[in-house]
Backbone as numpy.savetxt, mean C-alpha at the origin, in Angstrom:
# Nx Ny Nz CAx CAy CAz Cx Cy Cz
13.87 -20.29 -0.58 13.69 -19.02 0.13 12.19 -18.69 0.20
11.68 -18.45 1.39 10.25 -18.19 1.56 9.88 -16.81 1.03
8.80 -16.75 0.25 8.35 -15.48 -0.32 7.65 -14.63 0.73
7.81 -13.32 0.62 7.09 -12.35 1.46 7.36 -12.56 2.95
8.57 -13.00 3.28 8.91 -13.31 4.66 9.49 -12.06 5.34
8.62 -11.11 5.60 9.08 -9.85 6.18 9.61 -10.03 7.60
9.24 -11.11 8.27 9.82 -11.33 9.59 11.31 -11.64 9.49
11.76 -12.13 8.34 13.17 -12.43 8.13 13.93 -11.24 7.56
13.39 -10.61 6.50 14.13 -9.52 5.85 13.51 -8.15 6.09
12.59 -8.06 7.05 11.88 -6.81 7.28 12.78 -5.64 7.63
13.77 -5.87 8.49 14.64 -4.76 8.89 15.46 -4.27 7.70
15.98 -5.20 6.89 16.74 -4.81 5.70 15.83 -4.09 4.70
14.61 -4.57 4.56 13.64 -3.92 3.67 13.35 -2.49 4.12
13.17 -2.31 5.42 12.86 -0.97 5.95 14.02 0.00 5.68
15.25 -0.47 5.87 16.42 0.38 5.61 16.50 0.72 4.12
16.30 -0.28 3.28 16.41 -0.10 1.82 15.38 0.89 1.29
14.17 0.83 1.81 13.06 1.61 1.25 12.85 2.96 1.93
13.57 3.23 3.00 13.36 4.47 3.75 13.55 5.70 2.86
14.57 5.67 2.00 14.89 6.84 1.18 14.96 6.50 -0.31
14.35 5.39 -0.71 14.47 4.94 -2.10 13.57 5.75 -3.04
13.90 5.70 -4.31 13.09 6.37 -5.33 11.65 5.87 -5.31
11.48 4.55 -5.37 10.14 3.97 -5.51 9.27 4.24 -4.30
9.86 4.24 -3.12 9.08 4.40 -1.90 9.02 5.85 -1.42
10.19 6.45 -1.22 10.24 7.78 -0.60 9.93 8.90 -1.58
10.18 8.68 -2.87 9.97 9.76 -3.84 8.85 9.45 -4.84
8.13 8.37 -4.59 7.05 8.01 -5.50 5.80 7.57 -4.73
5.87 6.42 -4.06 4.67 5.87 -3.43 4.16 6.75 -2.30
5.00 7.04 -1.34 4.53 7.78 -0.17 4.07 9.19 -0.53
4.81 9.96 -1.35 4.29 11.28 -1.73 2.98 11.20 -2.48
2.82 10.20 -3.34 1.57 10.07 -4.09 0.39 9.78 -3.17
0.59 8.90 -2.20 -0.47 8.59 -1.24 -0.84 9.84 -0.44
0.16 10.56 0.03 -0.11 11.76 0.82 -0.82 12.83 -0.01
-0.45 12.96 -1.28 -1.14 13.92 -2.15 -2.61 13.54 -2.32
-2.87 12.26 -2.51 -4.25 11.81 -2.68 -5.05 11.98 -1.39
-4.40 11.81 -0.26 -5.10 11.95 1.03 -5.47 13.40 1.31
-4.63 14.35 0.88 -4.93 15.77 1.07 -4.84 16.16 2.54
-5.74 17.05 2.94 -5.76 17.56 4.31 -6.35 16.49 5.22
-5.53 15.91 6.09 -5.97 14.82 6.95 -6.10 15.24 8.41
-5.93 16.51 8.71 -5.96 16.97 10.10 -7.27 16.57 10.76
-7.17 15.89 11.89 -8.34 15.48 12.65 -9.02 14.22 12.16
-8.58 13.66 11.04 -9.24 12.47 10.50 -8.70 11.22 11.17
-9.57 10.25 11.36 -9.19 8.94 11.90 -8.74 8.07 10.73
-7.48 7.69 10.73 -6.92 6.98 9.58 -6.27 5.69 10.05
-6.52 4.62 9.30 -5.87 3.33 9.54 -4.83 3.11 8.45
-3.59 2.88 8.85 -2.52 2.51 7.93 -2.46 0.98 7.91
-3.11 0.40 6.91 -3.25 -1.05 6.82 -2.04 -1.62 6.08
-1.28 -2.46 6.77 0.00 -2.90 6.21 1.03 -1.80 6.38
1.19 -1.34 7.60 1.95 -0.12 7.89 3.45 -0.29 7.76
3.94 -1.53 7.69 5.38 -1.74 7.62 6.09 -1.10 8.80
7.21 -0.45 8.53 8.00 0.18 9.59 7.47 1.54 10.00
6.36 1.98 9.40 5.67 3.17 9.88 5.96 4.50 9.23
6.62 4.58 8.06 6.89 5.91 7.51 5.64 6.69 7.12
4.65 6.03 6.53 3.41 6.72 6.19 2.64 7.11 7.44
2.60 6.21 8.41 1.96 6.49 9.69 2.53 7.78 10.26
3.86 7.89 10.28 4.51 9.07 10.84 4.13 10.33 10.08
4.11 10.26 8.76 3.77 11.44 7.95 2.33 11.86 8.15
1.43 10.90 8.23 0.02 11.22 8.46 -0.18 11.84 9.85
0.50 11.29 10.83 0.41 11.82 12.20 0.98 13.23 12.26
2.08 13.47 11.55 2.66 14.81 11.51 1.70 15.83 10.90
0.82 15.35 10.02 -0.15 16.23 9.37 -1.45 16.37 10.17
-1.46 15.84 11.36 -2.59 16.05 12.26 -3.64 14.97 12.28
-3.40 13.85 11.58 -4.36 12.75 11.60 -4.23 11.95 12.90
-5.31 11.30 13.26 -5.31 10.35 14.38 -5.15 8.96 13.76
-3.95 8.39 13.89 -3.57 7.23 13.08 -3.47 5.97 13.92
-3.98 4.89 13.36 -3.75 3.53 13.86 -3.08 2.75 12.74
-2.45 1.63 13.10 -1.79 0.84 12.06 -1.69 -0.62 12.45
-1.61 -1.44 11.42 -1.34 -2.86 11.66 -0.50 -3.41 10.51
0.15 -4.52 10.79 0.90 -5.23 9.76 0.87 -6.72 10.09
0.98 -7.53 9.06 1.02 -8.98 9.24 2.29 -9.43 9.94
3.38 -8.67 9.73 4.69 -9.06 10.25 4.94 -8.43 11.61
5.23 -9.26 12.59 5.55 -8.74 13.92 6.88 -7.98 13.90
7.79 -8.38 13.03 9.05 -7.64 12.88 8.78 -6.22 12.44
7.91 -6.04 11.44 7.61 -4.70 10.94 6.89 -3.87 12.00
5.99 -4.47 12.73 5.29 -3.75 13.79 6.27 -3.32 14.87
7.24 -4.17 15.18 8.27 -3.79 16.15 9.10 -2.61 15.67
9.45 -2.61 14.40 10.19 -1.48 13.85 9.35 -0.20 13.87
8.06 -0.35 13.55 7.17 0.81 13.59 7.05 1.36 15.00
7.00 0.49 15.98 6.88 0.96 17.37 8.14 1.71 17.80
9.29 1.27 17.35 10.53 2.00 17.65 10.49 3.40 17.05
9.95 3.51 15.85 9.87 4.80 15.18 8.82 5.70 15.81
7.68 5.14 16.13 6.49 5.93 16.46 6.25 6.11 17.95
6.88 5.27 18.77 6.69 5.37 20.21 5.76 4.30 20.75
5.93 4.02 22.01 5.16 2.95 22.65 3.67 3.25 22.72
3.30 4.53 22.64 1.88 4.86 22.75 1.15 4.80 21.41
1.87 4.52 20.31 1.22 4.43 19.00 0.29 3.23 18.96
-0.88 3.39 18.33 -1.86 2.32 18.22 -1.46 1.40 17.07
-0.65 0.39 17.40 -0.12 -0.56 16.42 -0.48 -1.98 16.83
-0.83 -2.78 15.83 -1.20 -4.17 16.10 -0.65 -5.09 15.03
-0.49 -6.36 15.38 -0.21 -7.40 14.40 -1.56 -7.98 13.99
-1.87 -7.91 12.70 -3.15 -8.41 12.20 -2.99 -8.83 10.75
-3.92 -9.65 10.30 -3.87 -10.24 8.96 -5.06 -9.74 8.16
-4.79 -9.07 7.04 -5.87 -8.50 6.23 -6.81 -9.56 5.67
-6.34 -10.79 5.59 -7.21 -11.85 5.08 -8.11 -12.44 6.16
-7.99 -11.92 7.39 -8.83 -12.35 8.51 -9.64 -11.16 9.03
-10.68 -11.41 9.85 -11.41 -10.29 10.44 -10.48 -9.35 11.19
-10.66 -8.06 11.00 -9.77 -7.07 11.60 -10.27 -6.64 12.98
-9.36 -6.30 13.89 -9.72 -5.98 15.27 -10.17 -4.53 15.45
-11.10 -4.08 14.60 -11.60 -2.71 14.67 -13.11 -2.70 14.53
-13.73 -1.71 15.15 -15.19 -1.61 15.14 -15.70 -1.17 13.77
-16.97 -1.41 13.53 -17.62 -0.93 12.31 -17.47 0.59 12.22
-17.17 1.08 11.01 -17.12 2.51 10.72 -16.17 3.26 11.67
-15.08 2.61 12.03 -14.15 3.21 13.01 -13.27 4.29 12.39
-13.15 4.32 11.05 -12.17 5.20 10.43 -12.79 6.06 9.33
-12.22 7.27 9.21 -12.58 8.14 8.09 -11.90 7.67 6.80
-10.67 7.23 6.93 -9.90 6.77 5.77 -9.08 5.55 6.15
-8.85 4.70 5.17 -7.87 3.63 5.30 -6.84 3.80 4.19
-5.57 3.73 4.56 -4.46 3.74 3.60 -4.01 2.30 3.42
-3.91 1.86 2.18 -3.52 0.48 1.87 -2.46 0.53 0.78
-1.23 0.76 1.18 -0.14 0.98 0.22 0.66 -0.30 0.00
0.59 -0.83 -1.21 1.41 -1.96 -1.64 1.15 -3.20 -0.79
-0.13 -3.52 -0.64 -0.53 -4.68 0.15 -1.39 -5.66 -0.66
-2.42 -5.16 -1.34 -3.38 -6.05 -1.99 -2.74 -6.97 -3.02
-1.67 -6.53 -3.66 -1.10 -7.37 -4.72 -0.42 -8.64 -4.17
-0.31 -8.76 -2.84 0.18 -10.01 -2.26 -0.92 -11.06 -2.11
-2.16 -10.67 -2.32 -3.31 -11.53 -2.02 -3.97 -12.03 -3.29
-4.27 -13.32 -3.33 -4.98 -13.88 -4.48 -6.45 -13.48 -4.48
-7.08 -13.54 -3.33 -8.51 -13.26 -3.22 -8.70 -11.92 -2.51
-9.34 -10.98 -3.16 -9.58 -9.66 -2.58 -10.95 -9.54 -1.92
-11.80 -10.54 -2.06 -13.19 -10.39 -1.64 -13.32 -10.11 -0.15
-12.78 -11.00 0.70 -12.90 -10.83 2.15 -12.14 -9.60 2.64
-10.90 -9.34 2.17 -10.20 -8.14 2.63 -10.95 -6.85 2.31
-11.48 -6.73 1.12 -12.19 -5.50 0.76 -13.49 -5.37 1.56
-14.13 -6.49 1.84 -15.35 -6.44 2.66 -15.03 -5.95 4.07
-13.91 -6.41 4.63 -13.52 -5.97 5.96 -13.18 -4.48 5.97
-12.46 -4.04 4.96 -12.11 -2.62 4.89 -13.35 -1.76 4.71
-14.26 -2.23 3.91 -15.54 -1.50 3.73 -16.28 -1.40 5.05
-16.21 -2.44 5.86 -16.91 -2.47 7.14 -16.40 -1.42 8.10
-15.09 -1.17 8.10 -14.51 -0.30 9.13 -14.40 1.16 8.69
-14.81 1.47 7.45 -14.78 2.85 6.96 -16.18 3.44 7.04
-16.27 4.65 7.57 -17.59 5.29 7.72 -18.14 5.70 6.36
-19.44 5.85 6.23 -20.02 6.43 5.01 -19.40 7.79 4.72
-19.02 8.00 3.48 -18.32 9.23 3.10 -16.81 9.13 3.25
-16.32 8.05 3.82 -14.89 7.85 3.99 -14.23 7.30 2.74
-12.92 7.07 2.85 -12.15 6.69 1.67 -11.19 5.53 1.96
-10.98 4.73 0.93 -9.89 3.76 0.90 -8.91 4.25 -0.16
-7.69 4.59 0.27 -6.66 5.12 -0.62 -5.58 4.06 -0.75
-5.35 3.57 -1.96 -4.50 2.41 -2.09 -3.58 2.50 -3.29
-2.51 1.71 -3.21 -1.57 1.54 -4.31 -1.29 0.06 -4.48
-1.29 -0.38 -5.74 -0.97 -1.77 -6.06 -0.05 -1.78 -7.27
0.55 -2.93 -7.53 1.36 -3.07 -8.74 0.53 -2.69 -9.96
1.11 -1.88 -10.82 0.45 -1.57 -12.08 0.32 -2.87 -12.88
-0.84 -3.15 -13.45 -1.00 -4.44 -14.13 -0.06 -4.63 -15.32
0.47 -3.54 -15.86 1.41 -3.70 -16.98 2.74 -4.31 -16.53
3.05 -4.22 -15.23 4.33 -4.75 -14.74 4.48 -6.24 -15.04
3.39 -6.98 -14.86 3.44 -8.43 -15.05 3.82 -8.77 -16.48
3.21 -8.09 -17.44 3.50 -8.37 -18.85 4.92 -7.91 -19.22
5.38 -6.85 -18.56 6.75 -6.41 -18.81 7.76 -7.44 -18.29
7.48 -7.99 -17.10 8.39 -8.97 -16.51 8.21 -10.36 -17.11
6.99 -10.68 -17.53 6.68 -12.02 -18.05 5.81 -11.88 -19.30
6.42 -11.59 -20.43 5.64 -11.39 -21.67 4.77 -12.58 -22.05
5.17 -13.76 -21.57 4.38 -14.95 -21.89 3.13 -15.08 -21.04
3.00 -14.26 -20.01 1.87 -14.36 -19.09 0.57 -13.88 -19.73
-0.53 -14.27 -19.12 -1.87 -13.90 -19.59 -2.34 -12.67 -18.82
-2.36 -11.52 -19.48 -2.77 -10.29 -18.82 -4.15 -10.42 -18.20
-5.05 -11.13 -18.85 -6.45 -11.15 -18.43 -6.75 -12.18 -17.35
-5.74 -12.91 -16.91 -5.91 -13.90 -15.85 -5.36 -13.37 -14.54
-5.78 -13.98 -13.44 -5.17 -13.74 -12.13 -4.06 -14.77 -11.97
-2.81 -14.31 -11.98 -1.67 -15.22 -12.00 -0.61 -14.76 -11.00
0.05 -15.74 -10.40 1.09 -15.48 -9.41 2.44 -15.32 -10.10
3.22 -14.36 -9.63 4.59 -14.21 -10.12 5.47 -13.72 -8.99
6.76 -13.90 -9.12 7.66 -13.52 -8.03 8.95 -12.95 -8.60
9.63 -12.19 -7.75 10.92 -11.60 -8.10 11.83 -11.68 -6.88
13.12 -11.87 -7.13 14.11 -11.84 -6.05 14.73 -10.45 -6.00
14.85 -9.92 -4.80 15.41 -8.58 -4.59 16.55 -8.68 -3.60
17.36 -7.62 -3.56 18.37 -7.48 -2.51 18.04 -6.22 -1.73
17.72 -6.41 -0.46 17.37 -5.30 0.42 18.52 -5.05 1.39
19.20 -3.94 1.19 20.33 -3.58 2.06 21.29 -4.75 2.24
21.58 -5.43 1.14 22.52 -6.54 1.16 21.93 -7.89 1.47
20.65 -7.95 1.83 20.01 -9.21 2.18 19.02 -9.60 1.09
19.11 -10.84 0.64 18.22 -11.30 -0.43 16.84 -11.64 0.13
15.84 -11.35 -0.69 14.47 -11.68 -0.32 13.63 -11.88 -1.56
12.57 -12.65 -1.45 11.66 -12.91 -2.56 10.30 -12.32 -2.23
9.76 -11.57 -3.19 8.39 -11.07 -3.08 7.55 -11.75 -4.15
6.44 -12.31 -3.74 5.51 -12.98 -4.67 4.23 -12.17 -4.74
3.75 -11.95 -5.95 2.59 -11.10 -6.19 1.51 -11.87 -6.95
0.30 -11.34 -6.85 -0.80 -11.82 -7.69 -1.16 -10.73 -8.68
-0.91 -11.00 -9.95 -1.33 -10.10 -11.02 -2.83 -10.23 -11.25
-3.48 -9.09 -11.48 -4.87 -9.11 -11.97 -5.04 -7.93 -12.91
-5.85 -8.10 -13.95 -6.06 -7.01 -14.90 -6.84 -5.87 -14.26
-6.77 -4.70 -14.88 -7.42 -3.53 -14.33 -8.90 -3.75 -14.12
-9.58 -4.37 -15.07 -11.03 -4.54 -14.91 -11.36 -5.44 -13.72
-10.49 -6.39 -13.41 -10.73 -7.25 -12.24 -10.57 -6.45 -10.96
-9.64 -5.50 -10.94 -9.49 -4.63 -9.78 -10.75 -3.80 -9.56
-11.16 -3.08 -10.58 -12.31 -2.19 -10.42 -13.59 -2.97 -10.15
-13.73 -4.15 -10.75 -14.89 -4.98 -10.45 -14.91 -5.38 -8.97
-13.73 -5.72 -8.44 -13.65 -6.11 -7.02 -14.02 -4.93 -6.12
-13.57 -3.74 -6.49 -13.87 -2.56 -5.68 -15.37 -2.27 -5.65
-15.99 -2.27 -6.80 -17.42 -1.93 -6.86 -18.27 -3.03 -6.23
-17.88 -4.28 -6.40 -18.61 -5.39 -5.78 -18.58 -5.27 -4.26
-17.47 -4.76 -3.71 -17.33 -4.58 -2.26 -18.09 -3.37 -1.75
-18.65 -2.57 -2.64 -19.45 -1.42 -2.21 -18.74 -0.09 -2.26
-17.56 -0.06 -2.89 -16.83 1.20 -3.05 -17.19 1.87 -4.37
-17.00 3.16 -4.43 -17.13 3.92 -5.67 -15.74 4.41 -6.06
-15.31 4.11 -7.27 -13.98 4.53 -7.73 -14.02 6.03 -8.02
-13.24 6.78 -7.26 -13.20 8.23 -7.40 -12.01 8.70 -8.21
-10.84 8.06 -8.00 -9.61 8.47 -8.67 -8.83 7.23 -9.07
-8.30 7.24 -10.30 -7.27 6.29 -10.73 -6.08 7.14 -11.17
-4.93 6.91 -10.55 -3.79 7.81 -10.76 -2.53 7.06 -11.15
-1.81 7.63 -12.13 -0.47 7.19 -12.50 0.46 8.38 -12.29
0.85 8.62 -11.04 1.51 9.89 -10.70 2.95 9.98 -11.19
3.41 11.22 -11.29 4.82 11.48 -11.53 5.56 11.37 -10.18
6.84 11.07 -10.21 7.62 11.09 -8.97 7.63 12.48 -8.35
7.98 12.53 -7.08 8.00 13.79 -6.34 9.10 14.70 -6.84
8.96 15.97 -6.53 9.96 16.96 -6.89 11.32 16.58 -6.30
12.34 16.71 -7.10 13.69 16.39 -6.65 14.12 14.97 -6.92
13.19 14.13 -7.38 13.53 12.72 -7.60 14.55 12.55 -8.71
14.37 13.27 -9.83 15.29 13.13 -10.96 16.71 13.54 -10.57
16.82 14.63 -9.80 18.14 15.10 -9.40 18.83 14.11 -8.45
18.04 13.46 -7.62 18.62 12.54 -6.64 18.93 11.17 -7.24
18.17 10.79 -8.28 18.33 9.45 -8.87 18.50 9.56 -10.40
19.54 10.24 -10.85 19.68 10.46 -12.30 19.86 9.17 -13.09
20.55 8.19 -12.51 20.79 6.95 -13.25 19.51 6.17 -13.47
18.63 6.15 -12.46 17.37 5.42 -12.60 16.46 6.07 -13.63
16.51 7.39 -13.73 15.64 8.10 -14.66 16.14 8.02 -16.09
17.44 8.17 -16.29 17.94 8.25 -17.65 17.29 9.41 -18.38
16.69 9.11 -19.54 16.03 10.17 -20.29 14.51 10.18 -20.09
14.02 9.44 -19.09 12.58 9.39 -18.82 12.17 10.56 -17.93
10.95 11.01 -18.09 10.42 12.02 -17.17 9.54 11.39 -16.09
9.08 10.17 -16.34 8.25 9.44 -15.37 8.35 7.97 -15.71
7.66 7.14 -14.94 7.71 5.69 -15.18 6.43 5.06 -14.66
6.14 3.86 -15.16 5.02 3.08 -14.67 5.53 2.08 -13.64
4.89 2.08 -12.49 5.32 1.18 -11.43 4.09 0.68 -10.65
3.41 1.61 -9.99 2.21 1.27 -9.25 1.01 2.05 -9.80
-0.16 1.54 -9.49 -1.41 2.21 -9.84 -2.09 2.61 -8.54
-2.57 3.85 -8.47 -3.13 4.41 -7.24 -4.63 4.66 -7.42
-5.38 4.37 -6.39 -6.83 4.55 -6.41 -7.29 5.32 -5.18
-8.33 6.11 -5.34 -9.11 6.60 -4.22 -10.51 6.02 -4.40
-10.95 5.24 -3.43 -12.27 4.64 -3.42 -13.10 5.27 -2.33
-14.33 5.61 -2.64 -15.20 6.25 -1.67 -16.29 5.29 -1.19
-16.61 5.41 0.08 -17.76 4.70 0.63 -18.97 5.64 0.49
-19.99 5.25 -0.25 -21.13 6.15 -0.45 -21.79 6.54 0.86
-22.25 7.77 0.90 -23.03 8.23 2.05 -24.31 7.43 2.14
-24.76 7.20 3.36 -26.01 6.47 3.55 -27.16 7.23 2.91
-28.06 6.49 2.32 -29.22 7.13 1.62 -30.15 7.76 2.65
């Protein structure tokens, strides 16, 4: 089974994650909270998937563009967002089809952990964000790897994978683990300034809607969220 094959299981993934605890009551609310007031801002949803974050940002008054590696996901996003939405198929590991300093903010939710090398992707994102702009991102919390694979080396960059069932369809997601210091080193080397590191609580109403998943916990570790700033020109 091919890993990260969103062209095959993308539709099932989109259905599964539309209202899930991890996506609808954790990741997306946390990203929107970190973004704050986005009215009038030019925002790129990098790795937009089926477009739920794009839609929320647009509803809040942002001028949003989006891309995804999977043509299936871009097709689903276009159905949701309309034919006039600025959506493209693009690969974060390749040069992006956007001008220098084209965006005030880039949202990068649950994308970087699929990539072994962050150097070129972060350089491209830095290129398209204006001075004073932000890169707001979420990646697998580095503790997840050690929880899933206690034998693994936390301090190394190592590949791991998990099999999931998305709306009845099986799929494999493969990730690259990296320790926290490797993440922050990559960000600063690319020219970003780390402004926020967040381990957010789930959104209001999550416990009531998903009592079995919570059990006696009040929160959980899943993803790590960052706000990175592009320094103003001297």
